[in-house]
C-alpha positions, 0 to 999 in steps of 0.5 A, a space after each residue: 500500500 502506498 500514498 500518492 501526494 499528487 492524487 491525495 489518496 492511498 492505494 492498495 497494491 491492486 489500485 496502485 497498478 496505474 501508477 506503475 504502468 501509466 507514464 503520467 501516473 509514474 511521475 507522481 510521488 509515492 510514499 509509505 501510507 499515512 493518514 494525514 496526507 494534507 500535512 504533506 502538501 503545501 497549504 499555499 500551493 497545494 503541491 507536495 512538500 519535497 524541499 527543505 528551506 535551511 534558512 527558514 528551517 521549514 518544508 516547502 514545495 517547488 513553487 515556494 522556491 520560486 516565490 518567498 524562498 527564491 533566494 534561500 538555501 533549499 535541499 530535498 527533504 530526503 537530504 535534510 532528513 539524512 543529515 538530521 538522522 546523523 545528528 539524532 544518532 549522535 544525540 542518541 549516543 549521548 543519551 545512552 552514555 548518560 544512561 550508563 553514567 547513571 547506572 554506574 553512579 547507582 552502583 557507586 552509591 550502593 557500594 559506598 553505602 555498603 562500605 559505610 555500613 561495614 565501617 559503621 558496624 566495625 566502629 560499633 563493635 570497637 565502641 562496645 569493646 571499649 565501653 564494656 570495660 568501663 563503669 555504668 556511666 560509660 555505658 550510658 555514653 556508649 549508648 548515646 554514641 551508638 545512637 548518633 552513629 546509627 542516625 548518621 548511617 540512617 541519614 546516609 541511607 536515606 540520602 542514598 535512596 533519594 539519590 537512587 530514586 532520582 537517578 532511576 527516574 532520570 534513567 526511565 526518562 532517558 530510556 524513553 528518549 532513547 526509544 523515541 530517538 531509535 524509532 525516529 532514526 529508522 523512519 522514512 517519514 522525512 517530514 515528520 522527522 523534521 517536524 519533531 526534530 527540535 523537541 528530540 534534540 533539546 537537552 533532557 532535563 537532567 541533573 549533573 551527577 558528576 560531583 554527587 557522592 555519598 559522604 564517606 564518614 568515619 565515626 572514629 573521630 566521634 568516638 575519640 571525642 566521646 572518650 575524651 569527654 569520658 576521660 574528663 568525666 572520669 577524672 573529675 569523678 576520681 578527683 571527687 572520690 579522692 577528696 571524699 574517700 568514698 569510691 564505692 558510694 560515688 560509683 553507685 551514684 553514677 
């Protein structure tokens, strides 16, 4: 089945036979069947839109080149469509690269979270081992320290989840754009390609993830500060005990 831009009709193989046999019909421009044939005809001259004006970035007919577009740079729409397809392929390659970068960023984030989680678990164990040998007041400080560390880890995991969610949303949008680019890059509908080309080549609304990372933290410094505070507390308590000579009483009151 083919559509004729001169006859403004679509024909099955049987009814297309005159266009393949009669010399006057053989000059008609045939194309793959479309529903909206009027979009492929110049509204001013009622002739097929067979040329592309590079000056005005619009499709024109042969008569247009003898009037408003007489001095303009015009080429066959097939030629312009071919060049646009080449540019679309470049754009598609860039989109695919963006997808890969974001997939890698997701893996990096997950790896950072897992590494931080292991570090946190080790630091928790070290904290428990240190504080287990101290008095009950130290145990209370230990619980406070662990709580802070857990809150930091949860905050990082929440941040990572939000980043991954944003990345996955961008990947979904980029995959949609990639599918559109792939489909249009294989189309023979040159006019349709040229009409939607600006929207397909516009930069996708994505975030620059180059410098986005999960802050790796080591809670060892937090632990050191807590121990320093405990040392000060213990020193104060020991001084009080030395002054009063009532170590056991003081110990029970802590």
